[in-house]
py3Dmol code that shows the C-alpha trace and the ligand (Angstrom):
import py3Dmol

protein = """\
ATOM      1  CA  MET A   1      77.477  64.913 249.316  1.00  0.00           C
ATOM      2  CA  ARG A   2      75.588  61.695 248.559  1.00  0.00           C
ATOM      3  CA  LEU A   3      76.484  59.081 251.169  1.00  0.00           C
ATOM      4  CA  ILE A   4      75.718  55.346 251.279  1.00  0.00           C
ATOM      5  CA  VAL A   5      75.311  53.538 254.603  1.00  0.00           C
ATOM      6  CA  THR A   6      75.352  49.747 254.169  1.00  0.00           C
ATOM      7  CA  GLY A   7      73.713  47.972 257.087  1.00  0.00           C
ATOM      8  CA  GLY A   8      72.029  51.293 257.853  1.00  0.00           C
ATOM      9  CA  ALA A   9      68.983  49.602 259.428  1.00  0.00           C
ATOM     10  CA  GLY A  10      71.153  47.678 261.875  1.00  0.00           C
ATOM     11  CA  TYR A  11      72.222  48.579 265.379  1.00  0.00           C
ATOM     12  CA  ILE A  12      75.361  50.630 264.694  1.00  0.00           C
ATOM     13  CA  GLY A  13      74.517  51.667 261.127  1.00  0.00           C
ATOM     14  CA  SER A  14      71.197  53.224 262.155  1.00  0.00           C
ATOM     15  CA  HIS A  15      72.928  55.334 264.809  1.00  0.00           C
ATOM     16  CA  ILE A  16      75.326  56.650 262.155  1.00  0.00           C
ATOM     17  CA  VAL A  17      72.383  57.494 259.840  1.00  0.00           C
ATOM     18  CA  CYS A  18      70.693  59.257 262.757  1.00  0.00           C
ATOM     19  CA  GLU A  19      73.754  61.459 263.434  1.00  0.00           C
ATOM     20  CA  LEU A  20      74.315  62.145 259.719  1.00  0.00           C
ATOM     21  CA  ASN A  21      70.671  63.252 259.408  1.00  0.00           C
ATOM     22  CA  ALA A  22      70.897  65.436 262.507  1.00  0.00           C
ATOM     23  CA  ARG A  23      74.295  67.022 262.002  1.00  0.00           C
ATOM     24  CA  THR A  24      74.839  67.289 258.242  1.00  0.00           C
ATOM     25  CA  GLU A  25      73.078  68.357 255.066  1.00  0.00           C
ATOM     26  CA  HIS A  26      74.315  65.286 253.178  1.00  0.00           C
ATOM     27  CA  GLU A  27      71.924  63.031 251.258  1.00  0.00           C
ATOM     28  CA  VAL A  28      72.043  59.674 253.059  1.00  0.00           C
ATOM     29  CA  VAL A  29      70.979  56.435 251.347  1.00  0.00           C
ATOM     30  CA  VAL A  30      70.498  53.259 253.402  1.00  0.00           C
ATOM     31  CA  VAL A  31      71.301  49.860 251.882  1.00  0.00           C
ATOM     32  CA  ASP A  32      70.301  46.879 254.009  1.00  0.00           C
ATOM     33  CA  SER A  33      69.313  43.279 253.317  1.00  0.00           C
ATOM     34  CA  MET A  34      67.095  43.398 256.436  1.00  0.00           C
ATOM     35  CA  GLU A  35      68.376  40.005 257.577  1.00  0.00           C
ATOM     36  CA  LYS A  36      69.362  41.674 260.862  1.00  0.00           C
ATOM     37  CA  GLY A  37      68.153  45.227 260.299  1.00  0.00           C
ATOM     38  CA  SER A  38      64.849  46.594 261.629  1.00  0.00           C
ATOM     39  CA  GLU A  39      62.187  48.572 259.758  1.00  0.00           C
ATOM     40  CA  VAL A  40      61.787  50.817 262.795  1.00  0.00           C
ATOM     41  CA  ASN A  41      65.395  51.966 262.407  1.00  0.00           C
ATOM     42  CA  LEU A  42      64.680  53.521 258.999  1.00  0.00           C
ATOM     43  CA  PHE A  43      64.079  57.264 258.752  1.00  0.00           C
ATOM     44  CA  PRO A  44      61.484  58.491 256.216  1.00  0.00           C
ATOM     45  CA  LYS A  45      63.859  61.144 254.852  1.00  0.00           C
ATOM     46  CA  ASN A  46      66.454  58.569 253.697  1.00  0.00           C
ATOM     47  CA  GLU A  47      66.202  56.667 250.437  1.00  0.00           C
ATOM     48  CA  PHE A  48      66.208  52.939 251.241  1.00  0.00           C
ATOM     49  CA  ILE A  49      67.558  50.247 248.922  1.00  0.00           C
ATOM     50  CA  LYS A  50      66.701  46.765 250.152  1.00  0.00           C
ATOM     51  CA  GLY A  51      69.284  44.182 249.169  1.00  0.00           C
ATOM     52  CA  ASP A  52      72.635  42.550 249.608  1.00  0.00           C
ATOM     53  CA  ILE A  53      75.901  44.334 248.858  1.00  0.00           C
ATOM     54  CA  ALA A  54      77.180  41.177 247.165  1.00  0.00           C
ATOM     55  CA  ASP A  55      74.326  41.404 244.624  1.00  0.00           C
ATOM     56  CA  ASP A  56      75.479  43.025 241.359  1.00  0.00           C
ATOM     57  CA  ALA A  57      72.016  44.422 240.600  1.00  0.00           C
ATOM     58  CA  ILE A  58      71.944  46.145 243.993  1.00  0.00           C
ATOM     59  CA  LEU A  59      75.433  47.569 243.488  1.00  0.00           C
ATOM     60  CA  ARG A  60      74.395  48.901 240.048  1.00  0.00           C
ATOM     61  CA  LYS A  61      71.399  50.594 241.675  1.00  0.00           C
ATOM     62  CA  VAL A  62      73.515  52.061 244.506  1.00  0.00           C
ATOM     63  CA  PHE A  63      76.056  53.501 242.079  1.00  0.00           C
ATOM     64  CA  SER A  64      73.568  54.582 239.405  1.00  0.00           C
ATOM     65  CA  LYS A  65      73.983  58.095 240.814  1.00  0.00           C
ATOM     66  CA  ASN A  66      77.194  59.699 242.040  1.00  0.00           C
ATOM     67  CA  VAL A  67      78.342  58.417 245.465  1.00  0.00           C
ATOM     68  CA  ASP A  68      80.807  60.525 247.464  1.00  0.00           C
ATOM     69  CA  ALA A  69      81.427  58.145 250.360  1.00  0.00           C
ATOM     70  CA  VAL A  70      80.415  54.737 251.691  1.00  0.00           C
ATOM     71  CA  PHE A  71      79.969  53.883 255.375  1.00  0.00           C
ATOM     72  CA  HIS A  72      80.135  50.096 255.549  1.00  0.00           C
ATOM     73  CA  PHE A  73      78.376  48.210 258.371  1.00  0.00           C
ATOM     74  CA  ALA A  74      76.758  45.332 256.463  1.00  0.00           C
ATOM     75  CA  ALA A  75      78.607  42.389 258.021  1.00  0.00           C
ATOM     76  CA  TRP A  76      78.094  39.496 260.411  1.00  0.00           C
ATOM     77  CA  LYS A  77      79.567  40.090 263.852  1.00  0.00           C
ATOM     78  CA  GLY A  78      79.422  36.887 265.874  1.00  0.00           C
ATOM     79  CA  ALA A  79      82.983  36.032 266.919  1.00  0.00           C
ATOM     80  CA  GLY A  80      81.897  32.609 268.252  1.00  0.00           C
ATOM     81  CA  GLU A  81      79.669  31.918 265.247  1.00  0.00           C
ATOM     82  CA  SER A  82      82.520  32.733 262.856  1.00  0.00           C
ATOM     83  CA  MET A  83      84.469  29.744 264.209  1.00  0.00           C
ATOM     84  CA  LEU A  84      81.560  27.404 263.463  1.00  0.00           C
ATOM     85  CA  LEU A  85      80.376  28.920 260.169  1.00  0.00           C
ATOM     86  CA  PRO A  86      83.443  30.562 258.594  1.00  0.00           C
ATOM     87  CA  GLU A  87      81.945  30.354 255.078  1.00  0.00           C
ATOM     88  CA  LYS A  88      79.113  32.668 256.142  1.00  0.00           C
ATOM     89  CA  TYR A  89      81.766  35.213 257.147  1.00  0.00           C
ATOM     90  CA  SER A  90      83.955  34.792 254.085  1.00  0.00           C
ATOM     91  CA  ILE A  91      80.989  35.190 251.734  1.00  0.00           C
ATOM     92  CA  ASN A  92      79.451  38.222 253.403  1.00  0.00           C
ATOM     93  CA  ASN A  93      82.253  40.002 255.275  1.00  0.00           C
ATOM     94  CA  LEU A  94      85.101  39.358 252.829  1.00  0.00           C
ATOM     95  CA  ASN A  95      83.480  38.813 249.444  1.00  0.00           C
ATOM     96  CA  GLY A  96      80.727  41.395 250.039  1.00  0.00           C
ATOM     97  CA  THR A  97      83.218  44.076 251.044  1.00  0.00           C
ATOM     98  CA  LEU A  98      85.529  43.347 248.115  1.00  0.00           C
ATOM     99  CA  LYS A  99      82.602  43.608 245.696  1.00  0.00           C
ATOM    100  CA  LEU A 100      81.609  46.898 247.281  1.00  0.00           C
ATOM    101  CA  LEU A 101      85.167  48.268 247.030  1.00  0.00           C
ATOM    102  CA  THR A 102      85.402  47.174 243.412  1.00  0.00           C
ATOM    103  CA  ALA A 103      82.110  48.897 242.606  1.00  0.00           C
ATOM    104  CA  MET A 104      83.448  52.040 244.326  1.00  0.00           C
ATOM    105  CA  SER A 105      86.603  51.875 242.264  1.00  0.00           C
ATOM    106  CA  GLU A 106      84.657  51.389 238.991  1.00  0.00           C
ATOM    107  CA  ASN A 107      82.381  54.312 239.849  1.00  0.00           C
ATOM    108  CA  ASN A 108      85.089  56.695 241.022  1.00  0.00           C
ATOM    109  CA  CYS A 109      83.936  56.808 244.668  1.00  0.00           C
ATOM    110  CA  LYS A 110      86.962  57.668 246.789  1.00  0.00           C
ATOM    111  CA  ASN A 111      85.960  57.634 250.462  1.00  0.00           C
ATOM    112  CA  PHE A 112      85.297  54.563 252.618  1.00  0.00           C
ATOM    113  CA  ILE A 113      84.504  54.385 256.331  1.00  0.00           C
ATOM    114  CA  PHE A 114      84.992  50.846 257.575  1.00  0.00           C
ATOM    115  CA  SER A 115      83.506  49.266 260.678  1.00  0.00           C
ATOM    116  CA  SER A 116      86.488  47.317 262.030  1.00  0.00           C
ATOM    117  CA  SER A 117      86.916  45.836 265.493  1.00  0.00           C
ATOM    118  CA  ALA A 118      89.246  45.440 268.443  1.00  0.00           C
ATOM    119  CA  ALA A 119      88.897  41.723 267.593  1.00  0.00           C
ATOM    120  CA  VAL A 120      91.866  42.339 265.251  1.00  0.00           C
ATOM    121  CA  TYR A 121      94.168  42.401 268.312  1.00  0.00           C
ATOM    122  CA  GLY A 122      93.208  39.143 270.033  1.00  0.00           C
ATOM    123  CA  ALA A 123      94.549  38.566 273.552  1.00  0.00           C
ATOM    124  CA  PRO A 124      96.359  41.684 274.757  1.00  0.00           C
ATOM    125  CA  VAL A 125     100.147  41.689 274.992  1.00  0.00           C
ATOM    126  CA  TYR A 126     100.027  45.053 276.794  1.00  0.00           C
ATOM    127  CA  LEU A 127      97.390  47.536 277.981  1.00  0.00           C
ATOM    128  CA  PRO A 128      95.976  49.930 277.010  1.00  0.00           C
ATOM    129  CA  ILE A 129      95.847  48.642 273.443  1.00  0.00           C
ATOM    130  CA  ASP A 130      97.008  51.209 270.915  1.00  0.00           C
ATOM    131  CA  GLU A 131      97.025  50.852 267.140  1.00  0.00           C
ATOM    132  CA  LYS A 132     100.628  49.536 267.151  1.00  0.00           C
ATOM    133  CA  HIS A 133      99.614  46.518 269.231  1.00  0.00           C
ATOM    134  CA  PRO A 134     100.324  43.221 267.385  1.00  0.00           C
ATOM    135  CA  LEU A 135      97.411  41.791 265.410  1.00  0.00           C
ATOM    136  CA  ASN A 136      96.787  38.292 266.795  1.00  0.00           C
ATOM    137  CA  GLN A 137      93.118  37.765 266.057  1.00  0.00           C
ATOM    138  CA  GLU A 138      91.736  34.661 267.731  1.00  0.00           C
ATOM    139  CA  ASN A 139      88.616  34.135 265.667  1.00  0.00           C
ATOM    140  CA  TYR A 140      87.698  34.140 261.989  1.00  0.00           C
ATOM    141  CA  TYR A 141      85.527  37.232 262.454  1.00  0.00           C
ATOM    142  CA  GLY A 142      88.614  39.173 263.618  1.00  0.00           C
ATOM    143  CA  TYR A 143      90.562  37.764 260.677  1.00  0.00           C
ATOM    144  CA  THR A 144      87.949  39.086 258.203  1.00  0.00           C
ATOM    145  CA  LYS A 145      88.461  42.584 259.660  1.00  0.00           C
ATOM    146  CA  VAL A 146      92.263  42.340 259.278  1.00  0.00           C
ATOM    147  CA  ALA A 147      91.936  40.963 255.740  1.00  0.00           C
ATOM    148  CA  ILE A 148      89.719  43.894 254.752  1.00  0.00           C
ATOM    149  CA  GLU A 149      92.057  46.403 256.382  1.00  0.00           C
ATOM    150  CA  GLU A 150      94.905  44.880 254.313  1.00  0.00           C
ATOM    151  CA  ASN A 151      92.845  45.229 251.127  1.00  0.00           C
ATOM    152  CA  LEU A 152      92.028  48.818 252.007  1.00  0.00           C
ATOM    153  CA  LYS A 153      95.744  49.637 251.966  1.00  0.00           C
ATOM    154  CA  TRP A 154      95.954  48.267 248.419  1.00  0.00           C
ATOM    155  CA  TYR A 155      92.801  50.008 247.187  1.00  0.00           C
ATOM    156  CA  ASP A 156      94.238  53.230 248.589  1.00  0.00           C
ATOM    157  CA  LYS A 157      97.619  52.703 246.913  1.00  0.00           C
ATOM    158  CA  LEU A 158      96.278  51.429 243.574  1.00  0.00           C
ATOM    159  CA  LYS A 159      92.921  53.159 243.259  1.00  0.00           C
ATOM    160  CA  GLY A 160      93.208  56.234 245.456  1.00  0.00           C
ATOM    161  CA  ILE A 161      90.340  55.199 247.765  1.00  0.00           C
ATOM    162  CA  LYS A 162      90.913  56.907 251.113  1.00  0.00           C
ATOM    163  CA  TYR A 163      89.616  55.023 254.115  1.00  0.00           C
ATOM    164  CA  ALA A 164      89.069  55.216 257.841  1.00  0.00           C
ATOM    165  CA  ALA A 165      89.337  51.793 259.509  1.00  0.00           C
ATOM    166  CA  LEU A 166      87.649  52.230 262.880  1.00  0.00           C
ATOM    167  CA  ARG A 167      88.450  49.541 265.436  1.00  0.00           C
ATOM    168  CA  TYR A 168      85.588  49.524 267.920  1.00  0.00           C
ATOM    169  CA  PHE A 169      85.917  48.195 271.423  1.00  0.00           C
ATOM    170  CA  ASN A 170      82.628  47.103 273.109  1.00  0.00           C
ATOM    171  CA  ALA A 171      79.860  49.050 271.389  1.00  0.00           C
ATOM    172  CA  ALA A 172      76.766  49.521 273.561  1.00  0.00           C
ATOM    173  CA  GLY A 173      73.934  51.932 274.429  1.00  0.00           C
ATOM    174  CA  TYR A 174      71.161  53.546 272.381  1.00  0.00           C
ATOM    175  CA  ASP A 175      70.561  57.061 271.115  1.00  0.00           C
ATOM    176  CA  THR A 176      69.878  59.126 274.263  1.00  0.00           C
ATOM    177  CA  LYS A 177      67.119  61.060 272.434  1.00  0.00           C
ATOM    178  CA  GLY A 178      65.242  57.809 271.723  1.00  0.00           C
ATOM    179  CA  ARG A 179      65.405  58.135 267.922  1.00  0.00           C
ATOM    180  CA  ILE A 180      66.601  54.531 267.436  1.00  0.00           C
ATOM    181  CA  ARG A 181      64.342  51.854 268.881  1.00  0.00           C
ATOM    182  CA  GLY A 182      65.007  48.651 266.950  1.00  0.00           C
ATOM    183  CA  LEU A 183      66.134  45.930 269.331  1.00  0.00           C
ATOM    184  CA  GLU A 184      68.824  43.548 268.180  1.00  0.00           C
ATOM    185  CA  ARG A 185      67.422  40.081 267.533  1.00  0.00           C
ATOM    186  CA  THR A 186      69.186  37.271 269.447  1.00  0.00           C
ATOM    187  CA  PRO A 187      71.955  39.500 270.817  1.00  0.00           C
ATOM    188  CA  ALA A 188      75.164  37.839 272.031  1.00  0.00           C
ATOM    189  CA  ASN A 189      76.701  40.763 273.935  1.00  0.00           C
ATOM    190  CA  LEU A 190      76.588  41.400 277.665  1.00  0.00           C
ATOM    191  CA  LEU A 191      74.572  44.620 277.847  1.00  0.00           C
ATOM    192  CA  PRO A 192      71.631  43.660 275.613  1.00  0.00           C
ATOM    193  CA  ILE A 193      71.510  40.295 277.408  1.00  0.00           C
ATOM    194  CA  ILE A 194      71.321  42.040 280.798  1.00  0.00           C
ATOM    195  CA  MET A 195      68.628  44.412 279.501  1.00  0.00           C
ATOM    196  CA  GLU A 196      66.612  41.535 278.030  1.00  0.00           C
ATOM    197  CA  THR A 197      66.757  39.857 281.450  1.00  0.00           C
ATOM    198  CA  ALA A 198      65.701  43.057 283.197  1.00  0.00           C
ATOM    199  CA  SER A 199      62.783  43.289 280.751  1.00  0.00           C
ATOM    200  CA  GLY A 200      61.619  39.733 281.414  1.00  0.00           C
ATOM    201  CA  MET A 201      62.494  38.677 277.843  1.00  0.00           C
ATOM    202  CA  ARG A 202      64.770  36.029 279.358  1.00  0.00           C
ATOM    203  CA  GLU A 203      64.700  34.478 282.806  1.00  0.00           C
ATOM    204  CA  SER A 204      68.305  35.063 283.825  1.00  0.00           C
ATOM    205  CA  PHE A 205      71.781  35.519 282.456  1.00  0.00           C
ATOM    206  CA  GLU A 206      75.128  34.036 283.296  1.00  0.00           C
ATOM    207  CA  ILE A 207      78.347  35.749 284.314  1.00  0.00           C
ATOM    208  CA  PHE A 208      81.095  33.880 282.484  1.00  0.00           C
ATOM    209  CA  GLY A 209      83.650  33.267 285.237  1.00  0.00           C
ATOM    210  CA  GLU A 210      84.569  35.091 288.430  1.00  0.00           C
ATOM    211  CA  ASP A 211      88.086  33.769 288.870  1.00  0.00           C
ATOM    212  CA  TYR A 212      89.924  36.172 286.557  1.00  0.00           C
ATOM    213  CA  GLU A 213      92.863  38.248 287.779  1.00  0.00           C
ATOM    214  CA  THR A 214      90.799  41.395 288.160  1.00  0.00           C
ATOM    215  CA  PRO A 215      89.675  43.145 291.376  1.00  0.00           C
ATOM    216  CA  ASP A 216      86.259  41.409 291.504  1.00  0.00           C
ATOM    217  CA  GLY A 217      87.256  38.340 289.475  1.00  0.00           C
ATOM    218  CA  THR A 218      85.106  39.169 286.408  1.00  0.00           C
ATOM    219  CA  CYS A 219      86.315  40.364 282.994  1.00  0.00           C
ATOM    220  CA  ILE A 220      86.912  44.046 282.352  1.00  0.00           C
ATOM    221  CA  ARG A 221      85.926  45.588 279.014  1.00  0.00           C
ATOM    222  CA  ASP A 222      86.031  49.035 277.421  1.00  0.00           C
ATOM    223  CA  TYR A 223      82.407  49.955 276.605  1.00  0.00           C
ATOM    224  CA  ILE A 224      81.829  52.714 274.086  1.00  0.00           C
ATOM    225  CA  HIS A 225      78.454  54.353 273.484  1.00  0.00           C
ATOM    226  CA  VAL A 226      77.188  53.941 269.943  1.00  0.00           C
ATOM    227  CA  SER A 227      76.448  57.683 269.632  1.00  0.00           C
ATOM    228  CA  ASP A 228      80.069  58.417 270.556  1.00  0.00           C
ATOM    229  CA  LEU A 229      81.044  55.937 267.841  1.00  0.00           C
ATOM    230  CA  ALA A 230      78.693  57.682 265.419  1.00  0.00           C
ATOM    231  CA  LEU A 231      80.317  61.066 265.934  1.00  0.00           C
ATOM    232  CA  ALA A 232      83.747  59.542 265.329  1.00  0.00           C
ATOM    233  CA  HIS A 233      82.500  58.273 261.947  1.00  0.00           C
ATOM    234  CA  LEU A 234      81.385  61.752 260.901  1.00  0.00           C
ATOM    235  CA  LEU A 235      84.698  63.241 262.018  1.00  0.00           C
ATOM    236  CA  SER A 236      86.603  60.480 260.191  1.00  0.00           C
ATOM    237  CA  LEU A 237      84.902  61.306 256.895  1.00  0.00           C
ATOM    238  CA  ASP A 238      85.787  64.976 257.374  1.00  0.00           C
ATOM    239  CA  TYR A 239      89.371  63.971 258.172  1.00  0.00           C
ATOM    240  CA  ILE A 240      90.005  61.751 255.156  1.00  0.00           C
ATOM    241  CA  VAL A 241      88.376  64.241 252.776  1.00  0.00           C
ATOM    242  CA  ALA A 242      90.272  67.231 254.198  1.00  0.00           C
ATOM    243  CA  ASN A 243      93.651  65.497 254.494  1.00  0.00           C
ATOM    244  CA  GLN A 244      93.377  63.107 251.549  1.00  0.00           C
ATOM    245  CA  SER A 245      94.912  60.442 253.739  1.00  0.00           C
ATOM    246  CA  SER A 246      93.670  57.207 255.258  1.00  0.00           C
ATOM    247  CA  ILE A 247      93.554  56.402 258.979  1.00  0.00           C
ATOM    248  CA  THR A 248      93.300  53.344 261.193  1.00  0.00           C
ATOM    249  CA  ILE A 249      92.165  54.173 264.706  1.00  0.00           C
ATOM    250  CA  ASN A 250      90.814  52.654 267.893  1.00  0.00           C
ATOM    251  CA  LEU A 251      87.489  53.807 269.248  1.00  0.00           C
ATOM    252  CA  GLY A 252      87.100  53.077 272.943  1.00  0.00           C
ATOM    253  CA  SER A 253      86.298  55.075 276.052  1.00  0.00           C
ATOM    254  CA  GLU A 254      89.575  54.194 277.842  1.00  0.00           C
ATOM    255  CA  ASN A 255      87.374  53.244 280.807  1.00  0.00           C
ATOM    256  CA  GLY A 256      87.121  49.684 281.996  1.00  0.00           C
ATOM    257  CA  TYR A 257      84.094  48.123 283.707  1.00  0.00           C
ATOM    258  CA  SER A 258      83.907  44.583 285.023  1.00  0.00           C
ATOM    259  CA  VAL A 259      80.929  42.325 284.297  1.00  0.00           C
ATOM    260  CA  LYS A 260      79.894  42.658 287.947  1.00  0.00           C
ATOM    261  CA  GLU A 261      80.176  46.468 287.845  1.00  0.00           C
ATOM    262  CA  ILE A 262      77.984  46.578 284.735  1.00  0.00           C
ATOM    263  CA  THR A 263      75.484  44.204 286.354  1.00  0.00           C
ATOM    264  CA  SER A 264      75.288  46.248 289.520  1.00  0.00           C
ATOM    265  CA  MET A 265      74.863  49.546 287.605  1.00  0.00           C
ATOM    266  CA  ALA A 266      72.074  47.928 285.558  1.00  0.00           C
ATOM    267  CA  GLU A 267      70.377  46.884 288.805  1.00  0.00           C
ATOM    268  CA  THR A 268      70.659  50.444 290.105  1.00  0.00           C
ATOM    269  CA  VAL A 269      69.191  51.891 286.896  1.00  0.00           C
ATOM    270  CA  VAL A 270      66.234  49.491 286.774  1.00  0.00           C
ATOM    271  CA  GLY A 271      65.743  49.676 290.535  1.00  0.00           C
ATOM    272  CA  ARG A 272      65.746  45.961 291.319  1.00  0.00           C
ATOM    273  CA  SER A 273      67.917  42.882 291.129  1.00  0.00           C
ATOM    274  CA  ILE A 274      68.378  41.225 287.740  1.00  0.00           C
ATOM    275  CA  PRO A 275      68.468  37.416 287.988  1.00  0.00           C
ATOM    276  CA  HIS A 276      71.848  35.926 287.153  1.00  0.00           C
ATOM    277  CA  LYS A 277      74.200  33.170 288.168  1.00  0.00           C
ATOM    278  CA  ILE A 278      77.921  32.649 287.981  1.00  0.00           C
ATOM    279  CA  GLY A 279      78.965  30.167 285.306  1.00  0.00           C
ATOM    280  CA  PRO A 280      82.266  28.879 283.958  1.00  0.00           C
ATOM    281  CA  ARG A 281      84.645  31.008 281.906  1.00  0.00           C
ATOM    282  CA  ARG A 282      83.822  31.424 278.215  1.00  0.00           C
ATOM    283  CA  PRO A 283      86.731  30.116 276.106  1.00  0.00           C
ATOM    284  CA  GLY A 284      88.849  32.852 274.518  1.00  0.00           C
ATOM    285  CA  ASP A 285      87.853  35.692 276.884  1.00  0.00           C
ATOM    286  CA  PRO A 286      90.866  37.762 278.012  1.00  0.00           C
ATOM    287  CA  ALA A 287      90.656  39.084 281.602  1.00  0.00           C
ATOM    288  CA  LYS A 288      90.918  42.714 280.569  1.00  0.00           C
ATOM    289  CA  LEU A 289      90.665  44.795 277.411  1.00  0.00           C
ATOM    290  CA  LEU A 290      91.232  48.510 277.404  1.00  0.00           C
ATOM    291  CA  ALA A 291      91.718  50.899 274.490  1.00  0.00           C
ATOM    292  CA  SER A 292      94.087  53.722 274.015  1.00  0.00           C
ATOM    293  CA  SER A 293      92.086  56.216 271.952  1.00  0.00           C
ATOM    294  CA  ALA A 294      94.843  58.829 271.984  1.00  0.00           C
ATOM    295  CA  LYS A 295      95.086  58.727 268.180  1.00  0.00           C
ATOM    296  CA  ALA A 296      91.349  59.424 267.729  1.00  0.00           C
ATOM    297  CA  ARG A 297      91.570  62.260 270.249  1.00  0.00           C
ATOM    298  CA  GLU A 298      94.537  63.815 268.466  1.00  0.00           C
ATOM    299  CA  LEU A 299      93.542  63.324 264.823  1.00  0.00           C
ATOM    300  CA  LEU A 300      89.782  63.770 265.112  1.00  0.00           C
ATOM    301  CA  ASN A 301      89.503  65.887 268.230  1.00  0.00           C
ATOM    302  CA  TRP A 302      87.034  63.228 269.408  1.00  0.00           C
ATOM    303  CA  LYS A 303      86.021  62.631 272.982  1.00  0.00           C
ATOM    304  CA  PRO A 304      83.381  60.169 274.185  1.00  0.00           C
ATOM    305  CA  VAL A 305      80.623  61.824 276.228  1.00  0.00           C
ATOM    306  CA  PHE A 306      77.983  59.087 276.658  1.00  0.00           C
ATOM    307  CA  SER A 307      80.205  56.138 277.583  1.00  0.00           C
ATOM    308  CA  ASP A 308      79.989  56.064 281.391  1.00  0.00           C
ATOM    309  CA  SER A 309      78.125  52.955 282.586  1.00  0.00           C
ATOM    310  CA  LYS A 310      75.126  54.909 283.928  1.00  0.00           C
ATOM    311  CA  THR A 311      74.446  56.794 280.676  1.00  0.00           C
ATOM    312  CA  LEU A 312      75.048  53.633 278.641  1.00  0.00           C
ATOM    313  CA  ILE A 313      72.502  51.638 280.611  1.00  0.00           C
ATOM    314  CA  GLU A 314      69.934  54.437 281.000  1.00  0.00           C
ATOM    315  CA  SER A 315      69.944  54.919 277.232  1.00  0.00           C
ATOM    316  CA  MET A 316      69.174  51.200 276.798  1.00  0.00           C
ATOM    317  CA  ARG A 317      66.511  51.275 279.509  1.00  0.00           C
ATOM    318  CA  ASN A 318      64.567  53.692 277.282  1.00  0.00           C
ATOM    319  CA  VAL A 319      64.211  51.172 274.458  1.00  0.00           C
ATOM    320  CA  TYR A 320      63.804  47.830 276.229  1.00  0.00           C
ATOM    321  CA  PRO A 321      60.288  47.004 277.433  1.00  0.00           C
ATOM    322  CA  ARG A 322      59.863  47.609 281.172  1.00  0.00           C
ATOM    323  CA  GLY A 323      59.144  44.074 282.413  1.00  0.00           C
TER     324      GLY A 323
END
"""
ligand_1 = """\
36
UFG
N 79.577 38.102 279.292
C 78.961 37.431 280.324
N 77.736 36.895 280.092
C 77.104 37.003 278.881
C 77.727 37.695 277.837
C 78.987 38.226 278.078
O 79.498 37.307 281.421
O 75.977 36.461 278.742
C 80.906 38.698 279.537
C 81.987 38.142 278.611
O 82.555 36.989 279.171
C 82.942 39.333 278.547
C 82.037 40.555 278.694
O 80.811 40.073 279.255
O 83.798 39.291 279.633
C 81.721 41.206 277.363
O 81.307 40.188 276.463
P 80.664 40.495 275.046
O 80.308 39.178 274.430
O 79.581 41.503 275.189
O 81.841 41.221 274.249
P 83.342 40.769 273.941
O 84.240 41.578 274.814
O 83.494 39.304 273.980
O 83.470 41.205 272.413
C 82.985 42.454 271.921
C 82.468 42.274 270.505
C 83.618 41.887 269.604
C 84.704 42.915 269.714
C 85.124 43.104 271.137
C 86.116 44.234 271.207
O 81.438 41.286 270.483
O 83.174 41.817 268.264
O 83.999 43.416 271.947
O 86.486 44.552 272.506
F 85.779 42.535 269.005
"""
view = py3Dmol.view(width=600, height=400)
view.addModel(protein, "pdb")
view.setStyle({"model": 0}, {"cartoon": {"style": "trace"}})
view.addModel(ligand_1, "xyz")
view.setStyle({"model": 1}, {"stick": {}})
view.zoomTo()
view.show()
């Protein structure tokens, strides 16, 4: 098969390319604008097309040869930023994806793996969150994911494009074999921020609130290792090809860690305290998020193996400079 990975030089996309290279014989082509992607995340064996998926010339180049499936990661992912700059998200996340789907349809490409998010659910009505949970997204970023999922249903019905919409919980960690080393620039998520602090790249970090209704007062999240995510993507492609049917599934570890638990495990892994202070709550943060990944376990026979806090943080320790 000839596979396209958009955003394949980025954090999650590069881990998918890495697993595809290691576990399959497929030809994998990376398409990335390099606005967020890193050169160091590219593998010499993969063809690389530099450009934007919303650019017609780039789409013509991508589809100039037969494409069997597209893995789509080229999107902005700042939930907070999406509330300030919604146009950036509508142009890239919505318009870019629709152009890509249209090019697939015109070129008879029938398989699409979509990087969706637990942001589609918003504040939880019940826990753990399964795929039947109401969709009450609280930011424009989450809305773009829902809007694309809705379009995928239509492209399936009208154009026969089968899709896997994969709703990630809190993606974290790095390839445990050290094959991916590109650090995210200006990360906004807890774990890279803690690791940057441990590395001396920033002086300290802030814990956003310790008065939540959780055992230690800090927010609980479901962290999922990016290599566990990667395997689920490979299994999803196999599933939609074999069954000729689309799926929408959660990808989480079903394990919750509080901000303080993550901080204290990071301090254990690096062997010293990591400077931080307690700050006010961040608006829009629910106290606890936890996935039910029963559907992924049943349909894909998928089970996370790297998503305990120690493995997550040790795998990041390998790529961050030792300050
Ligand atoms: N946090 C801090 N300090 C920081 C950064 C984060 O205390 O400097 C806390 C947050 O308040 C939250 C937890 O760490 O309680 C995790 O925060 P992240 O920003 O890393 O992640 P979120 O849970 O807010 O959101 C992430 C992705 C979303 C996705 C969601 C799904 O960024 O895109 O997980 O669960 F939708």
